[in-house]
ROTOR-945297 format. One record per residue (C-alpha): residue in three letters; chain; x, y, z. Coordinates in pm, 1 decimal. Example, Ala and Ser with C-alpha at 12.3 -4.5 7.8 and 13.67 -1.06 7.14 Angstrom:
2
(site Ala, A, (1230.0, -450.0, 780.0))
(site Ser, A, (1367.0, -106.0, 714.0))
//
This chain:
423
(site Met, A, (-5864.8, 13723.6, 8884.4))
(site Thr, A, (-5840.2, 13350.4, 8806.1))
(site Val, A, (-5729.7, 13240.2, 8459.5))
(site Asn, A, (-6011.9, 13026.8, 8321.7))
(site Lys, A, (-5819.0, 12863.2, 8038.4))
(site Gly, A, (-5727.1, 12513.7, 8154.7))
(site Leu, A, (-5913.9, 12553.7, 8484.5))
(site Leu, A, (-6169.8, 12285.6, 8406.9))
(site Ser, A, (-5896.1, 12033.1, 8329.7))
(site Ile, A, (-5727.7, 12080.7, 8666.7))
(site Val, A, (-6037.8, 12094.0, 8887.4))
(site Glu, A, (-6139.5, 11751.9, 8757.8))
(site Asn, A, (-5802.9, 11593.4, 8840.0))
(site Glu, A, (-5595.7, 11545.5, 9154.4))
(site Pro, A, (-5258.8, 11725.8, 9150.9))
(site Asn, A, (-5078.3, 11423.3, 9301.3))
(site Phe, A, (-4803.3, 11628.1, 9464.3))
(site Ser, A, (-4467.9, 11458.7, 9512.1))
(site Asn, A, (-4103.3, 11534.1, 9576.7))
(site Gln, A, (-4000.0, 11358.1, 9255.0))
(site Ala, A, (-3805.9, 11660.2, 9129.3))
(site Leu, A, (-3583.9, 11643.6, 9437.3))
(site Glu, A, (-3547.6, 11266.3, 9407.0))
(site Asn, A, (-3441.0, 11306.8, 9044.5))
(site Ala, A, (-3176.0, 11560.3, 9145.8))
(site Val, A, (-3049.9, 11332.2, 9421.4))
(site Tyr, A, (-3037.4, 11038.4, 9180.1))
(site Lys, A, (-2798.8, 11230.2, 8953.3))
(site Ile, A, (-2553.7, 11248.2, 9242.7))
(site Lys, A, (-2610.4, 10885.9, 9336.8))
(site Ala, A, (-2564.1, 10777.5, 8973.0))
(site Ile, A, (-2198.4, 10886.1, 8978.6))
(site Asp, A, (-2142.9, 10561.3, 9165.6))
(site Lys, A, (-2120.5, 10309.0, 8885.0))
(site Asp, A, (-2130.9, 10022.7, 9134.6))
(site Asp, A, (-1791.4, 9896.6, 9026.5))
(site Gly, A, (-1592.4, 9937.6, 9346.6))
(site Tyr, A, (-1455.1, 10287.7, 9305.9))
(site Gln, A, (-1724.6, 10480.0, 9483.9))
(site Phe, A, (-1919.0, 10459.7, 9810.0))
(site Ile, A, (-2233.4, 10667.1, 9754.5))
(site Lys, A, (-2469.7, 10388.5, 9649.5))
(site Ser, A, (-2364.5, 10176.8, 9947.4))
(site Gln, A, (-2451.1, 10469.1, 10174.6))
(site Phe, A, (-2798.9, 10495.0, 10026.3))
(site Asp, A, (-2839.0, 10118.5, 10062.7))
(site Met, A, (-2718.0, 10130.3, 10422.7))
(site Asp, A, (-2946.5, 10417.7, 10516.5))
(site Glu, A, (-3249.2, 10245.0, 10366.0))
(site Ala, A, (-3160.0, 9912.1, 10530.3))
(site Ile, A, (-3149.8, 10078.8, 10872.4))
(site His, A, (-3470.5, 10278.8, 10833.1))
(site Asn, A, (-3665.6, 9993.2, 10676.4))
(site Asn, A, (-3555.8, 9722.3, 10919.6))
(site Thr, A, (-3854.3, 9578.5, 11107.5))
(site Val, A, (-3658.1, 9400.3, 11382.1))
(site Leu, A, (-3450.2, 9681.1, 11527.3))
(site Thr, A, (-3614.4, 9906.0, 11782.7))
(site Gln, A, (-3624.5, 10278.2, 11714.0))
(site Thr, A, (-3365.0, 10325.8, 11986.3))
(site Gln, A, (-3131.5, 10079.6, 11816.1))
(site Lys, A, (-3181.7, 10251.8, 11482.7))
(site Asn, A, (-3109.8, 10591.9, 11635.2))
(site Asp, A, (-2792.5, 10461.2, 11798.8))
(site Ile, A, (-2667.3, 10317.1, 11468.9))
(site Leu, A, (-2747.7, 10632.5, 11275.3))
(site Glu, A, (-2584.7, 10851.5, 11537.2))
(site Thr, A, (-2263.3, 10645.7, 11537.3))
(site Leu, A, (-2242.8, 10648.1, 11158.7))
(site Tyr, A, (-2334.6, 11014.2, 11120.3))
(site Thr, A, (-2086.7, 11128.7, 11382.7))
(site Ala, A, (-1810.5, 10968.8, 11175.5))
(site Gln, A, (-1725.5, 11236.9, 10914.1))
(site Pro, A, (-2086.0, 11351.7, 10859.7))
(site His, A, (-1987.3, 11551.2, 10549.4))
(site Leu, A, (-1899.1, 11220.6, 10379.5))
(site Gln, A, (-2230.5, 11059.4, 10471.5))
(site Ile, A, (-2375.1, 11173.5, 10139.2))
(site Gly, A, (-2640.8, 10904.3, 10116.7))
(site Arg, A, (-2760.3, 10966.0, 10469.0))
(site Tyr, A, (-2810.9, 11340.3, 10454.3))
(site Leu, A, (-2953.7, 11341.1, 10102.2))
(site Lys, A, (-3207.4, 11077.3, 10205.9))
(site Asp, A, (-3286.0, 11293.4, 10508.3))
(site Val, A, (-3371.1, 11580.2, 10271.5))
(site Val, A, (-3596.4, 11350.7, 10067.4))
(site Arg, A, (-3774.8, 11237.4, 10384.4))
(site His, A, (-3800.8, 11598.1, 10496.4))
(site Thr, A, (-3978.8, 11704.3, 10177.3))
(site Ala, A, (-4210.2, 11404.6, 10199.8))
(site Ser, A, (-4309.6, 11519.9, 10548.7))
(site Ile, A, (-4401.7, 11860.3, 10405.0))
(site Ile, A, (-4627.0, 11706.6, 10141.8))
(site Asp, A, (-4809.4, 11480.6, 10387.2))
(site Ala, A, (-4799.1, 11762.8, 10649.3))
(site Ser, A, (-4651.2, 11534.0, 10913.9))
(site Ile, A, (-4381.7, 11799.6, 10960.9))
(site Val, A, (-4638.0, 11997.8, 11159.9))
(site Pro, A, (-4631.6, 11869.0, 11518.8))
(site Val, A, (-4947.6, 11751.7, 11690.2))
(site Ala, A, (-5017.4, 11685.4, 12055.6))
(site Glu, A, (-4993.7, 11331.4, 12185.8))
(site Asn, A, (-5298.7, 11118.7, 12102.4))
(site Glu, A, (-5418.7, 11376.3, 11848.3))
(site Thr, A, (-5447.6, 11320.3, 11474.7))
(site Gln, A, (-5285.7, 11538.5, 11210.1))
(site His, A, (-5533.8, 11796.4, 11083.8))
(site Glu, A, (-5293.2, 12005.4, 10877.9))
(site Thr, A, (-5262.5, 11947.9, 10502.4))
(site Phe, A, (-5017.7, 12041.7, 10228.7))
(site Leu, A, (-5275.8, 12288.9, 10098.2))
(site Gly, A, (-5306.4, 12440.9, 10443.3))
(site Ile, A, (-4929.0, 12478.7, 10465.6))
(site Leu, A, (-4911.6, 12651.0, 10126.6))
(site Gln, A, (-5203.0, 12880.8, 10211.0))
(site Asn, A, (-5032.7, 12983.5, 10533.8))
(site Val, A, (-4703.2, 13043.6, 10352.5))
(site His, A, (-4893.1, 13258.4, 10102.5))
(site Ala, A, (-5062.4, 13451.9, 10383.2))
(site Met, A, (-4725.8, 13517.6, 10545.6))
(site Gln, A, (-4604.6, 13687.4, 10226.6))
(site Ser, A, (-4864.9, 13962.2, 10266.6))
(site Leu, A, (-4893.4, 13980.5, 10645.7))
(site Ile, A, (-4526.5, 14053.6, 10710.9))
(site Pro, A, (-4501.5, 14347.1, 10466.2))
(site Glu, A, (-4825.4, 14488.7, 10605.3))
(site Leu, A, (-4725.3, 14456.9, 10970.4))
(site Tyr, A, (-4348.5, 14500.5, 10954.9))
(site Gly, A, (-4301.6, 14708.5, 10641.0))
(site Val, A, (-4038.5, 14472.5, 10498.8))
(site Pro, A, (-4049.6, 14176.4, 10256.9))
(site Ala, A, (-4114.4, 13839.3, 10419.6))
(site Ser, A, (-3761.4, 13734.9, 10320.6))
(site Glu, A, (-3614.6, 13989.0, 10564.7))
(site Lys, A, (-3785.4, 13796.7, 10844.6))
(site Ser, A, (-3664.7, 13460.4, 10704.5))
(site Arg, A, (-4023.6, 13386.1, 10605.4))
(site Ser, A, (-4011.6, 13387.1, 10224.8))
(site Val, A, (-4165.6, 13099.2, 10028.9))
(site Asn, A, (-3824.8, 12931.4, 10003.3))
(site Asp, A, (-3768.0, 12979.4, 10376.7))
(site His, A, (-4062.0, 12741.3, 10424.9))
(site Val, A, (-4057.0, 12502.3, 10128.1))
(site Gly, A, (-3731.0, 12575.8, 9944.8))
(site Thr, A, (-3623.1, 12211.5, 9944.9))
(site Leu, A, (-3937.3, 12128.9, 9747.5))
(site Asn, A, (-3886.6, 12432.7, 9526.5))
(site Asn, A, (-3554.3, 12311.0, 9379.5))
(site Ile, A, (-3351.0, 12551.3, 9591.2))
(site Phe, A, (-3054.8, 12311.8, 9579.9))
(site Ser, A, (-3074.8, 12264.3, 9202.8))
(site Thr, A, (-3113.8, 12626.5, 9095.8))
(site Thr, A, (-2938.7, 12954.0, 9169.1))
(site Glu, A, (-3024.2, 13321.7, 9129.2))
(site Asp, A, (-2670.9, 13434.0, 9048.6))
(site Ser, A, (-2373.1, 13308.5, 8850.2))
(site Thr, A, (-2267.8, 13052.5, 9111.2))
(site Ala, A, (-2333.0, 12684.3, 9053.6))
(site Pro, A, (-2629.0, 12531.2, 9241.7))
(site Leu, A, (-2550.3, 12334.7, 9554.8))
(site Phe, A, (-2631.9, 11995.6, 9403.2))
(site Thr, A, (-2412.4, 12074.7, 9102.7))
(site Arg, A, (-2120.8, 12157.8, 9332.2))
(site Leu, A, (-2176.1, 11839.2, 9531.1))
(site Lys, A, (-2204.0, 11631.5, 9215.2))
(site Asp, A, (-1879.6, 11780.6, 9079.1))
(site Ile, A, (-1689.1, 11687.6, 9395.9))
(site Met, A, (-1827.9, 11335.1, 9390.1))
(site Gln, A, (-1733.2, 11306.9, 9024.9))
(site Leu, A, (-1381.4, 11425.6, 9105.3))
(site Ile, A, (-1347.9, 11166.7, 9382.6))
(site Asp, A, (-1469.3, 10894.3, 9147.6))
(site Thr, A, (-1236.6, 10997.4, 8864.3))
(site Thr, A, (-934.5, 11027.1, 9093.5))
(site Ala, A, (-1003.4, 10695.1, 9266.2))
(site Arg, A, (-970.7, 10518.9, 8930.0))
(site Thr, A, (-608.5, 10626.6, 8902.4))
(site Asn, A, (-504.5, 10675.7, 9264.0))
(site Phe, A, (-455.1, 10348.1, 9445.2))
(site Thr, A, (-462.1, 10499.3, 9793.7))
(site Leu, A, (-794.4, 10673.3, 9736.1))
(site Ala, A, (-936.7, 10368.0, 9559.9))
(site Thr, A, (-847.3, 10157.7, 9863.7))
(site Gly, A, (-1023.2, 10404.0, 10094.4))
(site Thr, A, (-1345.0, 10418.0, 9892.9))
(site Ala, A, (-1348.8, 10038.6, 9851.9))
(site Ala, A, (-1305.0, 9987.7, 10226.9))
(site Val, A, (-1599.1, 10216.0, 10302.1))
(site Arg, A, (-1806.8, 10045.6, 10039.0))
(site Tyr, A, (-1721.6, 9701.2, 10175.2))
(site Ala, A, (-1802.7, 9794.4, 10538.0))
(site Asn, A, (-2131.6, 9953.2, 10436.5))
(site Ser, A, (-2229.1, 9646.9, 10235.9))
(site Gln, A, (-2135.8, 9416.3, 10525.2))
(site Leu, A, (-2372.0, 9611.4, 10752.8))
(site Val, A, (-2651.8, 9599.5, 10493.3))
(site Asp, A, (-2609.1, 9223.4, 10448.9))
(site Phe, A, (-2606.1, 9165.2, 10823.6))
(site Leu, A, (-2922.8, 9365.7, 10881.1))
(site Ala, A, (-3096.6, 9143.4, 10627.0))
(site Thr, A, (-3012.5, 8832.3, 10833.7))
(site Ile, A, (-3159.7, 8928.2, 11168.3))
(site Val, A, (-3510.0, 8807.5, 11240.0))
(site Ala, A, (-3777.5, 8887.9, 11492.3))
(site Asp, A, (-3667.6, 8626.0, 11747.9))
(site Ser, A, (-3298.6, 8718.7, 11725.1))
(site Thr, A, (-3145.2, 8792.3, 12065.8))
(site Asp, A, (-2768.7, 8768.5, 12019.6))
(site Phe, A, (-2695.6, 9000.7, 11731.1))
(site Gln, A, (-2609.0, 9321.3, 11920.1))
(site Thr, A, (-2233.6, 9256.0, 11943.1))
(site Thr, A, (-2203.1, 9171.7, 11575.3))
(site Leu, A, (-2419.8, 9469.6, 11487.8))
(site Asp, A, (-2198.8, 9701.8, 11692.8))
(site Asn, A, (-1887.8, 9562.8, 11523.9))
(site Arg, A, (-2034.2, 9617.0, 11177.3))
(site Val, A, (-2142.0, 9972.2, 11265.0))
(site Asn, A, (-1806.4, 10060.8, 11419.0))
(site Gln, A, (-1621.0, 9919.9, 11119.1))
(site Ala, A, (-1831.3, 10130.3, 10880.5))
(site Ala, A, (-1778.0, 10440.2, 11094.9))
(site Gly, A, (-1405.2, 10380.6, 11133.3))
(site Asn, A, (-1338.6, 10348.5, 10763.4))
(site Met, A, (-1484.9, 10696.0, 10708.2))
(site Ala, A, (-1199.9, 10860.2, 10901.5))
(site Ser, A, (-946.3, 10689.5, 10677.5))
(site Leu, A, (-1134.8, 10793.2, 10364.0))
(site Asn, A, (-1151.5, 11153.1, 10486.5))
(site Thr, A, (-770.6, 11163.6, 10509.4))
(site Arg, A, (-722.4, 10996.3, 10171.9))
(site Ile, A, (-952.3, 11244.2, 9997.4))
(site Ser, A, (-759.9, 11537.7, 10144.4))
(site Asp, A, (-427.6, 11384.4, 10034.7))
(site Ala, A, (-537.5, 11285.3, 9685.5))
(site Leu, A, (-733.0, 11591.5, 9572.2))
(site Gln, A, (-619.3, 11948.0, 9512.5))
(site Gly, A, (-782.9, 12240.1, 9688.9))
(site Asp, A, (-1004.1, 12186.2, 9989.7))
(site Pro, A, (-1260.3, 11918.0, 9895.6))
(site Ile, A, (-1327.6, 11825.8, 10258.8))
(site Gly, A, (-1391.7, 12190.0, 10349.5))
(site Asp, A, (-1622.8, 12220.9, 10050.1))
(site Leu, A, (-1813.2, 11907.3, 10149.4))
(site Gln, A, (-1848.8, 12033.3, 10504.2))
(site Ala, A, (-1980.2, 12368.1, 10378.0))
(site Leu, A, (-2229.1, 12200.3, 10143.0))
(site Arg, A, (-2364.7, 11976.0, 10416.3))
(site Glu, A, (-2393.3, 12275.1, 10650.0))
(site Glu, A, (-2583.1, 12471.1, 10385.7))
(site Ile, A, (-2830.0, 12184.9, 10347.9))
(site Asn, A, (-2871.5, 12146.3, 10723.5))
(site Val, A, (-2931.3, 12519.1, 10770.0))
(site Gln, A, (-3204.0, 12513.4, 10504.7))
(site Val, A, (-3374.8, 12202.7, 10642.5))
(site Asn, A, (-3359.7, 12333.8, 11000.1))
(site Leu, A, (-3504.5, 12668.0, 10887.6))
(site Glu, A, (-3794.6, 12495.1, 10714.7))
(site Asn, A, (-3855.6, 12269.2, 11014.2))
(site Arg, A, (-3862.9, 12567.6, 11246.9))
(site Asn, A, (-4081.2, 12782.1, 11021.1))
(site Leu, A, (-4333.3, 12512.4, 10935.0))
(site Ser, A, (-4365.8, 12376.4, 11288.1))
(site Asp, A, (-4509.1, 12707.5, 11414.2))
(site Leu, A, (-4644.1, 12851.0, 11088.8))
(site Ala, A, (-5013.8, 12822.7, 11172.3))
(site Thr, A, (-4955.8, 12972.0, 11517.6))
(site Gln, A, (-4762.8, 13265.4, 11371.1))
(site Ile, A, (-5034.0, 13328.2, 11112.8))
(site Asp, A, (-5299.3, 13329.3, 11386.3))
(site Thr, A, (-5095.4, 13566.8, 11601.2))
(site Leu, A, (-5027.8, 13813.7, 11319.1))
(site Ser, A, (-5385.8, 13798.2, 11191.1))
(site Asn, A, (-5533.2, 13844.1, 11538.3))
(site Asn, A, (-5305.1, 14136.3, 11617.6))
(site Leu, A, (-5394.3, 14300.4, 11287.2))
(site Ser, A, (-5762.3, 14256.2, 11372.4))
(site Phe, A, (-5711.4, 14402.2, 11720.2))
(site Ala, A, (-5532.0, 14702.1, 11568.4))
(site Ser, A, (-5827.6, 14764.8, 11335.3))
(site Leu, A, (-6049.8, 14820.8, 11640.5))
(site Ala, A, (-5885.7, 15161.0, 11679.2))
(site Glu, A, (-6120.8, 15295.9, 11410.8))
(site Asp, A, (-6411.9, 15258.6, 11653.2))
(site Glu, A, (-6397.2, 15535.3, 11915.2))
(site Thr, A, (-6566.3, 15331.0, 12189.8))
(site Leu, A, (-6359.8, 15019.9, 12130.6))
(site Arg, A, (-6050.6, 15237.9, 12109.7))
(site Gly, A, (-6131.0, 15358.2, 12458.5))
(site Leu, A, (-6157.3, 15000.2, 12580.3))
(site Met, A, (-5822.3, 14917.5, 12421.1))
(site Thr, A, (-5658.3, 15198.1, 12619.0))
(site Ile, A, (-5763.8, 15017.4, 12935.7))
(site Ala, A, (-5771.7, 14641.5, 12881.5))
(site Pro, A, (-5423.7, 14559.0, 12737.1))
(site Gln, A, (-5146.3, 14501.9, 12988.5))
(site Asp, A, (-4869.7, 14545.0, 12731.4))
(site Thr, A, (-4746.5, 14906.1, 12719.7))
(site Asn, A, (-4683.8, 14890.7, 12343.5))
(site Trp, A, (-5050.4, 14810.5, 12283.2))
(site Leu, A, (-5163.3, 15078.9, 12524.8))
(site Asn, A, (-4943.2, 15341.4, 12360.0))
(site Tyr, A, (-5070.4, 15249.6, 12013.5))
(site Phe, A, (-5435.2, 15306.3, 12106.5))
(site Ile, A, (-5369.7, 15605.8, 12331.6))
(site Asn, A, (-5176.3, 15783.5, 12055.0))
(site Tyr, A, (-5394.4, 15660.4, 11768.3))
(site Glu, A, (-5625.7, 15960.2, 11733.0))
(site Asn, A, (-5340.4, 16210.9, 11744.7))
(site Glu, A, (-5129.5, 16015.2, 11497.4))
(site Lys, A, (-5424.8, 15971.2, 11264.0))
(site Ser, A, (-5476.8, 16346.6, 11259.9))
(site Asn, A, (-5121.2, 16378.0, 11131.3))
(site Leu, A, (-5194.2, 16156.9, 10832.0))
(site Asn, A, (-5249.1, 16344.9, 10508.9))
(site Pro, A, (-5191.3, 16180.0, 10170.7))
(site Ile, A, (-5073.4, 16510.3, 10024.8))
(site Tyr, A, (-4765.5, 16487.7, 10248.2))
(site Thr, A, (-4650.0, 16152.5, 10112.2))
(site Thr, A, (-4302.1, 16174.4, 9957.1))
(site Asp, A, (-4026.0, 15936.1, 9856.5))
(site Thr, A, (-3714.1, 16153.1, 9861.8))
(site Asp, A, (-3580.3, 16474.8, 10014.7))
(site Ser, A, (-3607.8, 16649.8, 9678.4))
(site Asp, A, (-3974.8, 16550.0, 9665.0))
(site Lys, A, (-4014.1, 16694.8, 10012.9))
(site Ser, A, (-3880.9, 17037.7, 9911.0))
(site Ala, A, (-4101.7, 17050.0, 9603.1))
(site Leu, A, (-4403.1, 16942.8, 9808.2))
(site Ile, A, (-4347.7, 17221.7, 10060.0))
(site Asp, A, (-4340.1, 17472.0, 9773.7))
(site Gln, A, (-4663.6, 17323.6, 9639.6))
(site Val, A, (-4846.9, 17340.4, 9973.6))
(site Leu, A, (-4723.6, 17696.4, 10033.1))
(site Ala, A, (-4862.9, 17800.6, 9696.2))
(site Glu, A, (-5196.7, 17626.6, 9761.2))
(site Arg, A, (-5228.0, 17817.0, 10091.1))
(site Gly, A, (-5139.5, 18147.0, 9928.4))
(site Leu, A, (-4806.9, 18172.7, 10106.0))
(site Pro, A, (-4598.4, 18370.9, 10137.5))
(site Asp, A, (-4887.0, 18612.3, 10180.8))
(site Val, A, (-4653.0, 18909.1, 10245.4))
(site Thr, A, (-4337.8, 18962.8, 10043.4))
(site Asp, A, (-4270.6, 19338.1, 10067.8))
(site Ala, A, (-4090.5, 19421.2, 10392.4))
(site Thr, A, (-4138.3, 19791.8, 10330.1))
(site Asp, A, (-4515.7, 19746.4, 10363.5))
(site Leu, A, (-4496.4, 19784.6, 10742.0))
(site Ala, A, (-4873.4, 19752.1, 10794.8))
(site Ala, A, (-4886.7, 19418.8, 10610.3))
(site Val, A, (-4588.8, 19287.7, 10808.5))
(site Ala, A, (-4750.8, 19395.3, 11135.8))
(site Asp, A, (-5080.0, 19225.8, 11035.6))
(site Lys, A, (-4894.9, 18902.8, 10954.6))
(site Ala, A, (-4725.2, 18919.6, 11293.1))
(site Gln, A, (-5065.3, 18933.7, 11460.6))
(site Arg, A, (-5157.8, 18605.9, 11284.3))
(site Asp, A, (-4837.6, 18429.7, 11395.6))
(site Thr, A, (-4924.5, 18181.0, 11672.3))
(site Arg, A, (-4582.2, 18223.2, 11828.5))
(site Ile, A, (-4645.5, 18588.7, 11913.4))
(site Asp, A, (-4853.4, 18702.4, 12211.0))
(site Thr, A, (-5061.8, 18981.5, 12058.4))
(site Ala, A, (-5244.0, 19085.7, 12376.7))
(site Asn, A, (-5296.4, 19465.4, 12381.3))
(site Phe, A, (-5145.1, 19496.5, 12032.0))
(site Asp, A, (-5435.9, 19721.3, 11939.2))
(site Arg, A, (-5277.9, 19988.9, 12158.0))
(site Phe, A, (-4950.9, 19985.1, 11963.7))
(site Thr, A, (-4851.6, 20165.7, 11648.4))
(site Thr, A, (-4743.7, 19964.3, 11345.1))
(site Glu, A, (-4377.2, 20024.4, 11428.4))
(site Gln, A, (-4430.7, 19918.5, 11789.6))
(site Lys, A, (-4607.7, 19597.6, 11680.0))
(site Ile, A, (-4308.6, 19505.7, 11462.7))
(site Thr, A, (-4062.3, 19585.7, 11740.6))
(site Lys, A, (-4260.7, 19391.7, 12004.3))
(site Ser, A, (-4288.9, 19093.2, 11767.6))
(site Cys, A, (-3913.6, 19096.4, 11708.8))
(site Glu, A, (-3850.4, 19098.8, 12082.3))
(site Gln, A, (-4076.3, 18793.5, 12135.4))
(site Leu, A, (-3901.9, 18603.9, 11854.8))
(site Ser, A, (-3559.1, 18689.9, 11996.5))
(site Ile, A, (-3470.5, 18909.2, 11699.3))
(site Thr, A, (-3211.5, 19173.9, 11792.2))
(site Thr, A, (-3366.9, 19521.5, 11795.8))
(site Ala, A, (-3085.9, 19736.1, 11936.1))
(site Asn, A, (-2941.0, 19995.0, 11697.6))
(site Arg, A, (-3161.9, 19882.3, 11407.0))
(site Asn, A, (-3412.0, 20094.6, 11218.6))
(site Ile, A, (-3770.0, 19988.4, 11157.6))
(site Asn, A, (-3710.5, 19880.6, 10796.5))
(site Ala, A, (-3431.5, 19643.5, 10902.3))
(site Leu, A, (-3652.8, 19500.8, 11176.3))
(site Ser, A, (-3944.0, 19457.1, 10935.6))
(site Ser, A, (-3723.5, 19273.5, 10684.4))
(site Thr, A, (-3583.2, 19034.1, 10946.2))
(site Leu, A, (-3925.1, 18973.8, 11101.6))
(site Leu, A, (-4086.6, 18899.7, 10765.1))
(site Asn, A, (-3811.8, 18655.0, 10669.0))
(site Asn, A, (-3854.1, 18482.0, 11006.5))
(site Met, A, (-4231.4, 18450.5, 10969.0))
(site Asn, A, (-4214.4, 18326.8, 10608.8))
(site Gln, A, (-3954.5, 18068.3, 10708.7))
(site His, A, (-4181.7, 17963.9, 10996.4))
(site Asp, A, (-4464.4, 17901.2, 10748.5))
(site Arg, A, (-4231.8, 17676.0, 10552.2))
(site Asp, A, (-4102.9, 17501.9, 10866.0))
(site Glu, A, (-4458.2, 17435.9, 10983.2))
(site Ile, A, (-4546.8, 17259.5, 10660.0))
(site Ala, A, (-4223.6, 17059.2, 10685.2))
(site Arg, A, (-4320.1, 16962.8, 11041.9))
(site Gln, A, (-4662.2, 16843.4, 10927.1))
(site Leu, A, (-4496.4, 16643.4, 10653.1))
(site Asp, A, (-4265.3, 16481.0, 10909.6))
(site Leu, A, (-4559.7, 16402.4, 11138.1))
(site Asn, A, (-4741.5, 16237.4, 10848.7))
(site Glu, A, (-4432.8, 16032.9, 10765.0))
(site Ser, A, (-4387.6, 15935.0, 11129.2))
(site Ala, A, (-4752.1, 15832.5, 11168.5))
(site Asn, A, (-4732.6, 15631.8, 10848.7))
(site Thr, A, (-4406.8, 15453.3, 10939.0))
(site Leu, A, (-4423.6, 15108.8, 11096.6))
(site Ser, A, (-4258.2, 15097.9, 11436.4))
//
């Protein structure tokens, strides 16, 4: 049911979706750089933007530059990989993250993506019997970067962006008192700025800038190795290991979202279609067709076994625990009037119950006396008869038959559970 309060105010206005929350979180990390020579983060953001926004360089040239820079201590390329996350979330909002065939236009929308993510949350539990998260298909497995996954946490640990910000703050604070580290950060900052300034000078008819460009890029990349060593020497603990782990955590999340969103619509169609095919089993004629047409043995087995498995379904046999199971068996026994014979000394009643036991071949039993019926029944059920009087045989036979009644109900309960279990 939709909440009506406030509905009119939203249907008359555009939501204007954006990734501003992520940009704000990234800015807090970038803002540690006070632009006074002791940090290098801002220059990385500037360098990344200068490369991506340059209108003279070919895409191949841009990719080569980015690859050279990113290969050089990628965990220190804070500006680069944070801007990549921002671009990633923007591609979710404009739906360009969903691939399209060459010469085709994008038909997916942000709403369509969210609707498919929502559908996945119900389809997976219905078809697999587990939460969507167990299949790496939760909401955050698709759009977690937009959902502040790096700025929030569900336990007592600090969020990823907080941990990254703290390390950057530590580097900044230490660089203001440690000459060696200050020299390393300043060198990186200088090389980055030199590359940014150079990119601003090239024009459309430039033809001789490649050598200078390569030198600027290599200088920026080379200074990162020196900074990496200086950070390790100047700071306690394992800041480089932490930075590597943080970058890896971000990359894993972004790659997961890219993978999930790129085939989301296809997966939804597949799951929905298969669920629709499975529903055909309710129609006897179509069920017959589906035992012939599919080439996959799993599909064939499902439809071939459907009628038998459905006959095993009985809501009364639904339990959650073993203790529930025992109590349920007692309940069903009572509802069926079982045990219907409890006095082993009533030989006629025991013999009559034996004649109703489906395990016992009662052919020609009408020729036998009550004692003979009990003895013959014991023999068929592999109950020892030698050197035992009729009362002992009657007692053992009755216990066996009453236990069989209980076992049969337990078997039906297990069949119901099996038929109702996803596999």
